[in-house]
C-alpha positions in Angstrom: -162.3 -23.7 -102.1 -163.4 -23.6 -98.5 -167.0 -23.2 -97.4 -167.6 -19.1 -97.2 -164.6 -18.2 -99.4 -165.5 -15.3 -101.9 -164.4 -15.7 -105.5 -163.4 -12.4 -106.9 -165.2 -10.4 -109.6 -163.5 -10.6 -112.9 -164.0 -7.3 -113.8 -161.0 -4.7 -114.7 -161.6 -1.2 -114.9 -160.3 0.7 -118.1 -157.5 2.2 -115.9 -156.4 -1.4 -114.8 -158.1 -1.6 -111.5 -159.6 -4.8 -110.7 -163.1 -4.7 -109.1 -163.2 -5.1 -105.4 -166.5 -6.8 -105.4 -167.0 -10.7 -105.5 -169.3 -13.0 -107.5 -172.6 -13.6 -105.8 -174.6 -15.0 -108.8 -174.1 -16.8 -112.0 -176.8 -17.1 -114.7 -177.1 -19.8 -117.3 -178.5 -18.9 -120.8 -180.2 -21.8 -122.9 -179.6 -24.4 -120.3 -181.6 -27.7 -120.8 -184.0 -28.3 -117.8 -185.8 -31.4 -117.7 -188.3 -32.5 -115.1 -189.0 -36.4 -114.9 -190.9 -39.1 -112.8 -188.7 -41.2 -110.9 -189.3 -45.0 -110.4 -190.8 -44.2 -107.0 -193.3 -41.7 -108.5 -191.6 -38.7 -107.0 -190.6 -35.9 -109.7 -187.1 -34.5 -109.9 -185.2 -31.9 -111.9 -182.2 -32.3 -114.1 -180.3 -29.4 -115.5 -177.9 -29.7 -118.1 -175.0 -27.4 -119.1 -175.9 -24.3 -121.0 -175.6 -24.4 -124.5 -175.2 -20.8 -124.8 -173.2 -18.9 -121.9 -173.2 -17.6 -118.4 -173.3 -14.0 -117.0 -171.5 -13.3 -113.9 -172.8 -10.8 -111.2 -170.6 -8.9 -108.8 -171.6 -8.0 -105.5 -170.7 -4.4 -106.0 -171.8 -3.4 -109.5 -174.2 -6.4 -110.7 -173.3 -7.0 -114.2 -171.2 -3.9 -114.4 -173.7 -2.1 -116.9 -173.8 1.5 -116.7 -176.7 4.0 -117.5 -177.8 3.4 -121.0 -174.7 0.8 -121.3 -175.2 -3.1 -121.9 -173.9 -5.6 -119.5 -170.4 -5.9 -119.8 -168.4 -8.5 -121.7 -166.0 -9.2 -119.0 -168.8 -10.6 -117.1 -169.8 -13.0 -120.0 -168.4 -16.3 -120.4 -168.4 -19.8 -121.7 -167.8 -22.9 -119.7 -164.4 -23.2 -121.0 -163.7 -19.4 -120.5 -165.2 -19.2 -116.8 -162.4 -18.4 -114.2 -161.0 -21.8 -112.8 -162.0 -20.8 -109.1 -165.4 -20.2 -110.1 -165.8 -23.2 -112.5 -164.5 -25.3 -109.6 -167.2 -24.0 -107.2 -170.0 -24.4 -109.6 -168.7 -28.0 -110.2 -168.6 -28.6 -106.5 -172.1 -27.3 -105.9 -173.7 -30.2 -108.1 -172.3 -32.7 -106.0 
């Protein structure tokens, strides 16, 4: 993925229309976070893959929840169900 390219929001409205927004944030739930001291004495953090799921947030509608309506299930993913383009961008960011 080229730098600056935007990943389309995965939300599809009931009438079949694709959301015009793009993914602006991803939150990982139940991820293992470990701080450790390195041999040189400095501290580092290691973040593991979440044991649960990811929530994707849209530039236009956040989590696509409405008034008194919970987060949309269309915005919740497990690692193996993330859109390919988003999974690749997340993997590239770890490098």
